[in-house]
Structures are given as structure tokens and as C-alpha cells.
C-alpha positions in Angstrom: 93.4 117.7 91.5 93.5 114.6 90.2 95.2 112.1 92.7 96.7 109.4 90.8 96.0 106.2 93.5 98.3 103.2 92.4 101.3 105.7 92.4 100.2 107.3 95.5 100.5 103.6 96.9 103.3 102.6 95.1 104.9 105.7 96.4 104.2 104.4 100.0 105.2 100.8 99.4 108.3 102.3 98.6 109.2 103.9 101.7 108.1 100.6 103.7 110.4 98.5 101.8 113.7 100.8 103.5 112.0 99.9 106.9 114.7 96.6 107.0 117.2 95.2 108.4 120.6 95.9 106.8 121.3 94.2 103.1 119.3 93.0 99.8 115.2 93.6 99.8 113.2 94.1 102.6 113.8 92.3 106.1 111.1 93.3 108.1 110.6 90.8 111.2 108.0 90.9 114.0 108.4 93.0 117.3 111.6 94.6 115.9 112.5 97.8 115.4 111.7 98.0 111.9 108.6 96.9 112.5 107.6 99.4 115.1 109.1 101.9 112.2 106.6 100.4 109.7 103.5 100.8 112.3 104.6 104.4 112.9 104.2 105.3 108.8 100.8 102.9 108.8 99.4 104.8 111.8 100.0 108.1 109.7 97.8 107.0 106.9 95.2 105.2 108.5 94.8 108.9 110.5 94.9 111.0 106.7 92.0 108.1 105.5 89.7 109.0 108.4 90.6 106.3 110.7 91.2 105.2 114.7 94.2 103.7 115.4 95.5 101.1 117.9 98.0 98.3 118.5 96.3 95.7 120.2 98.2 93.2 122.5 98.7 90.4 119.7 100.9 93.3 117.2 98.2 93.8 114.9 97.8 97.5 113.9 94.0 98.3 113.3 92.3 101.4 111.5 88.7 101.5 112.6 86.0 103.8 110.7 82.9 103.4 112.4 79.8 102.9 110.6 76.2 103.4 111.6 74.8 102.3 115.3 74.2 98.6 115.3 75.7 97.8 111.9 78.1 95.2 111.2 81.7 95.4 110.4 84.1 94.6 107.6 87.4 93.2 107.7 90.3 94.5 105.3 94.1 93.7 105.6 97.1 91.6 105.1 100.6 91.4 107.0 103.2 93.9 107.7 106.4 91.3 107.9 108.6 89.6 105.7 110.8 86.9 105.1 114.7 87.5 105.0 115.4 89.4 101.7 112.1 89.1 100.6 110.4 91.6 98.6 108.5 94.7 99.4 105.2 93.8 98.1 104.0 90.8 99.8 101.8 90.9 102.2 102.1 94.7 103.2 101.0 95.2 99.6 97.2 94.4 101.0 97.5 96.9 104.1 98.3 100.2 102.1 95.8 99.2 99.4 93.4 99.0 102.0 94.0 102.1 103.6 94.5 104.2 100.1 91.1 102.9 99.0 89.3 104.0 101.9 91.0 107.5 101.4 89.9 107.0 98.0 86.1 106.9 99.2 86.5 109.8 101.9 87.6 111.7 99.1 84.3 110.8 96.9 82.0 111.3 99.6 81.2 107.9 100.0 79.5 106.6 103.6 79.8 103.4 103.8 76.6 101.3 105.9 79.1 99.7 107.8 81.9 99.8 109.9 85.4 99.3 108.3 88.9 97.9 110.1 92.1 98.0 108.2 94.0 95.0 110.0 98.2 95.3 109.7 99.1 91.8 110.9 102.6 91.5 112.9 103.3 88.2 111.9 102.1 85.9 109.2 105.7 84.3 107.6 106.8 82.9 110.7 110.4 84.0 110.2 111.1 84.5 113.3 109.0 82.2 115.4 108.4 78.8 114.4 104.2 80.0 114.3 102.2 82.7 112.6 98.5 84.0 112.2 98.7 85.0 116.0 97.0 88.3 114.8 94.4 86.7 112.9 94.0 83.5 115.4 93.1 86.0 118.0 90.6 87.8 116.0 88.9 84.7 115.1 89.2 82.6 118.4 91.5 80.2 117.6 94.7 81.1 119.4 96.8 78.8 121.4 98.4 80.5 123.7 101.4 77.3 124.3 102.9 79.3 121.0 104.0 82.1 123.5 106.8 79.7 124.6 108.2 79.5 121.4 112.0 80.5 121.0 113.3 82.8 117.9 117.1 81.9 116.9 118.4 84.0 119.7 116.6 82.4 122.6 114.1 84.8 123.4 110.4 83.6 123.7 107.8 85.1 121.9 106.0 86.3 125.0 109.1 88.3 126.0 109.9 89.6 122.3 105.9 90.8 123.0 106.2 92.5 126.1 109.1 94.4 125.2 107.3 95.7 122.8 104.7 97.0 124.7 102.0 94.5 124.5 100.1 92.4 127.5 100.0 88.5 125.2 98.1 87.6 128.9 94.8 90.0 127.0 95.1 88.4 123.8 91.9 86.3 124.3 90.3 89.8 124.9 90.8 90.7 121.1 88.1 88.1 119.4 85.1 89.4 117.5 82.1 88.8 117.7 81.1 86.4 115.0 77.2 88.1 114.4 78.4 91.2 113.5 81.6 90.3 111.3 80.7 90.7 107.9 83.5 89.7 106.2 87.0 90.1 105.5 89.0 91.3 102.2 92.9 89.9 102.3 94.6 91.4 98.7 97.7 89.9 98.5 100.3 89.7 95.3 99.8 86.9 93.7 103.3 85.2 93.9 102.6 83.4 91.0 103.0 83.5 87.1 98.9 82.7 86.0 97.4 86.6 85.6 100.8 87.6 83.8 100.1 84.7 81.2 96.6 86.1 81.1 97.6 89.4 81.0 95.1 90.0 83.8 96.1 92.6 86.6 93.7 91.2 89.3 92.1 87.8 90.1 90.1 86.5 92.2 90.9 83.6 94.9 88.9 80.5 95.0 90.6 78.9 98.0 93.7 78.7 99.8 95.2 75.4 99.0 95.8 72.9 101.7 98.7 72.1 103.2 100.2 68.7 104.2 104.0 67.8 105.2 105.4 64.1 105.5 108.9 63.7 107.1 111.3 60.5 105.9 114.2 58.6 106.8 115.5 55.9 104.5 118.0 54.1 105.8 120.7 51.6 103.7 123.9 50.2 104.5 127.3 52.3 104.0 130.2 50.8 101.8 133.3 51.8 99.9 132.2 53.7 96.9 134.7 51.7 94.5 134.6 47.9 96.5 131.1 47.8 97.5 129.4 45.7 94.0 126.6 47.7 92.5 124.2 44.4 93.0 122.7 44.3 96.4 123.7 47.9 97.8 121.2 49.3 100.0 122.0 52.8 99.0 119.9 55.0 100.9 120.0 58.0 98.2 118.7 55.8 95.8 115.3 55.5 97.5 115.5 58.9 98.2 115.6 59.7 94.5 113.1 57.3 94.1 110.9 59.3 96.2 111.7 62.7 95.0 110.8 61.2 91.6 107.5 60.1 92.8 106.6 63.3 94.7 107.0 65.0 91.2 105.1 62.1 89.1 102.0 62.4 91.8 102.1 66.0 91.6 102.1 66.0 87.4 99.3 63.4 87.2 97.1 65.6 89.1 95.7 68.7 88.0 95.8 71.8 90.8 98.6 69.9 93.3 101.7 70.7 94.1 104.2 68.5 95.2 107.6 69.5 96.7 111.0 68.0 98.3 112.3 70.8 99.8 114.9 69.6 102.3 117.2 66.9 101.8 120.3 65.5 103.8 122.7 62.2 103.4 125.0 60.5 105.4 127.9 60.0 105.8 127.9 62.8 103.2 131.7 62.1 101.6 132.3 61.8 97.8 133.6 57.8 98.3 130.7 56.5 100.3 127.7 54.7 99.9 125.1 57.3 102.0 123.8 55.0 104.3 120.9 57.6 105.6 118.6 59.9 103.8 116.5 62.6 105.5 114.0 64.7 103.4 110.1 66.2 103.1 107.9 66.1 101.1 104.9 68.3 100.8 101.5 68.3 99.0 99.3 71.2 98.3 95.8 71.3 96.6 92.5 73.3 97.0 90.8 70.0 96.8 91.9 68.1 100.2 90.7 64.8 98.3 93.1 65.1 96.4 96.2 66.5 98.5 94.8 63.3 100.9 95.7 60.9 98.2 98.9 61.8 97.6 100.1 61.8 100.9 98.5 58.2 101.0 100.3 57.0 98.0 103.5 58.3 98.7 103.2 56.2 102.3 102.6 53.2 99.8 105.2 54.2 97.6 107.7 54.2 100.5 106.5 50.6 101.6 107.0 49.2 98.5 110.3 50.9 97.6 111.7 49.8 101.0 110.8 46.0 100.4 112.4 46.2 96.9 115.7 48.0 97.8 116.2 46.0 100.5 116.0 49.8 103.1 113.9 51.0 105.6 112.0 53.7 105.1 110.3 55.5 108.0 107.5 58.0 106.7 105.1 60.3 109.1 102.7 63.2 108.1 103.8 65.6 110.3 101.8 68.6 109.3 98.2 68.8 107.8 96.0 72.4 106.8 92.5 71.9 105.8 91.7 73.8 101.8 89.9 76.9 102.7 87.8 78.1 100.2 86.7 81.2 99.6 82.6 82.8 100.2 80.7 82.2 97.2 78.9 85.4 97.9 81.4 87.6 99.0 83.9 86.3 95.8 80.9 86.4 93.5 80.8 90.6 94.7 84.7 90.7 94.3 84.2 89.5 90.9 81.6 92.2 89.8 84.0 95.0 91.1 87.3 93.6 89.2 84.7 93.2 86.0 83.5 96.6 86.5 86.7 98.1 86.8 87.7 96.2 83.2 89.2 93.1 84.1 88.0 89.5 83.3 87.2 88.4 87.0 89.7 85.8 86.3 89.2 83.0 88.9 92.5 81.1 90.4 93.5 79.1 93.8 96.2 80.5 96.3 99.5 77.5 96.9 100.4 79.8 99.9 98.5 80.0 103.7 97.7 84.1 104.6 96.1 85.2 107.5 92.7 84.5 105.6 92.7 80.9 106.2 92.2 82.1 109.9 89.9 84.9 109.3 87.7 82.1 107.7 86.9 81.0 111.2 85.3 84.5 111.9 83.8 85.6 109.2 83.4 85.2 105.5 86.2 85.4 103.4 87.9 87.0 100.0 91.4 87.6 98.8 92.0 89.5 95.3 95.2 88.6 93.5 97.3 91.1 92.1 100.0 90.1 89.3 103.3 90.4 90.4 106.0 90.8 87.3 107.6 87.2 86.5 105.4 85.8 88.9 108.1 86.5 91.8 108.0 86.8 95.0 109.9 86.4 99.0 113.0 88.3 96.1 114.3 91.6 96.1 112.8 91.4 92.8 108.8 91.8 93.8 107.6 94.0 92.0 103.9 95.3 91.0 103.2 98.1 88.0 101.1 100.9 89.7 98.7 100.7 87.2 97.9 97.5 88.5 98.1 98.6 91.9 95.5 101.2 90.9 93.2 98.9 89.4 93.1 97.2 92.8 92.8 100.3 94.5 89.4 100.8 92.8 88.3 97.1 93.3 88.7 97.1 96.6 86.8 100.7 96.9 83.7 99.5 94.7 83.3 96.3 96.4 83.0 98.0 100.0 80.8 100.7 97.6 78.2 97.6 96.5 78.3 95.4 99.6 75.2 95.8 102.2 
């Protein structure tokens, strides 16, 4: 009997999508009943693939296939959580495809010369708590215990949530994996963009996870009556903010590969008949090249200073977050590209503009990422969709990579 692996993966992803809070799409947050139900399904499928299964104290479900005595370990996986009203593929697809690829190899009688661990991380999205990547950071020895005191919208701390889930967060430091036996990590993820679809390619090889920096900006001017205050000499905070928005866009448009976004903007007094006296906004830059990202950050600070002088405004700007770009390992990515080509793809290369657990796992071992085409480039939405034929090709590429690694 021929097993249609892509269809099987699609069926499993559909079942997991039902493990959600009520409402549109998928809302599955960490350390909730929906999380527990997802772990129960994944545990069964991991067992069917011949893996031994345990839930570690960071909330990561670990399915392990032992290798020869003394052999190293290769890691695969992604995250099980979603954003609110998200889709059925982001994150969890990488867990399911890894399990199915190992099941495929088992059915074919392929014995690997190393151990394998499939990892279903608890929290990558950072939706419930203002932190993320705890599971991957725990394995890579970069976990910060201070995050345990962070609370969700209901005032429940991360420590309390984990303890209530049956975990012992005090033991998280014990989860670190030895670097000398960590062979590599592969994360498979939907692209979350339109590049593969435009190229008519099912799979792509990620070259780097883009670096990110964010800036908090406060523009202070002076308010006045919209009908009586002359245009000349106005100190309109929103006019200053609009110029900053346009400059962020200009910098990104003129720098290949740079992404620039103003994602939050508020004004005061925010009434129809008054000149805004204050505008608060954010500016974010992402790029696979840290030099381009850093240059854009410096440029927006310089622009803000010149704008303040020209418009008679006060502009306070501060970089509040930075995450360096993380290049994928050249050798592992080369092997992944060869696997994709063997499965009929071109091996198209592209960067990831989003953060992934792979960026934390890079502190432990070489990393590679496989992108899978998603319809319309849509992600973080109930409309997320991946064709089962593309799922099948990804499964074959993962299995092929594992078979050729030494």
C-alpha cells in the first residue's frame, strides 16, 4: 500500500487546527488546555514513528530516536503555539512534517547513523507572555530565568503557568544540550511571504534569519484650535510623525533587502478640531545584513534630529530592541539544497524576515531552515494554506537530508 505522506500530514494538521480557543482560525497559546491537547496528539504520532517521548520542564515536547552508541544528535522541529486567530500551519507544520519524515524513513527501513530529536517548542510567538523562545534557549544555554516573573494579561506569571502545567521551571537550566554532540538543527516553516509562489517553487532554502531593531519615537509639538491657529508656525506633532513614517519607507525602498515598518502610532489629543500636540510611534527595521539594518537605524535618528530643528518640534527617539541577523550554516544549507533538488525543486534561496526558534538554536549547533510555499503568502491568519503536494515534497526533502547526513 502506498502512503500519501503529504495527505497524511494535511490530515494531522487539520486535527491540530481544531485544538483552539473558540473563534476564527487557530488560537493556541502556551500552557493552556489547547496546548495540552496538542501535546497528546503529537505524543501519539511520535510514538507511531518509533520515538520515545517526554515533556521537558520548558514545555518542549521531545521525541527521540536513539542512534548508535556514541553518535551525536540531529534536531528537527518548530513551535506548536499560534498567534490569536492565526492559521493551521505556522510553526506546527514543522513539527508534523518532521515526525512524518521519520515515519517515512522507518517504513522504508532506513537506519540513521545518529540520534534524532523532534522538538515541539511551547512558545515562539510571544503572544501570551512578553517573551518567547524559552524552549530553544534552554537547550542552547541562553535561557534567562528573569522571564519567569513576566505576567500575562490576567496577571498570571510565566512561572505560575508552567507550574500549573506540571512543569518545574527551576530545572530548566538542566535541559542544556552538549555542544560537542549537537550535529545540527533543521526547522521547516511556511514562508509567510509570496516569493516561492511567485517563483512557482514549493520549497526554498533560508540563507539567514533577518536581524531586527526597533525604535520608540515621541514627537512633541503644541496644540491649538484647528480653525484659528495659522498654518505658518504650527508645531504639529502628527506632521512630524508623518515625515518619519515616509522616511522609514524611503530608507527601506532604497536599500535592497531592508524592511521598514511603522507598526504603531497614536496621537494626542486625538480630536477632530485640534492640532496634535504629541505623536508616539515605533520604527522597525529588518535585514539579513546587519550593516544595512544598523545604517537605517542611524539614519532615522539623524533624520529625526534635523526634522525637529526644521519644524520646531521635540523628538525623542530611542532604540529599544536589537537582534542580530543569524546566517544559516553553509554546509548544512548546501546539503538541504541538494535534498530539495533531488526531490525536483530548484533550491531557491531566500532570507527569513521573521524570527524563529532556529535563531536561538544557533547558539547550540549549525542551523538550516526549509521554507514551504503558502498560498498568497498569507500567514498569521485563518486563510493560511499549504497544498498537500507541497507538504509531500517537504517531507521527502527532510527525509532525504537525514539520509545523506553523516
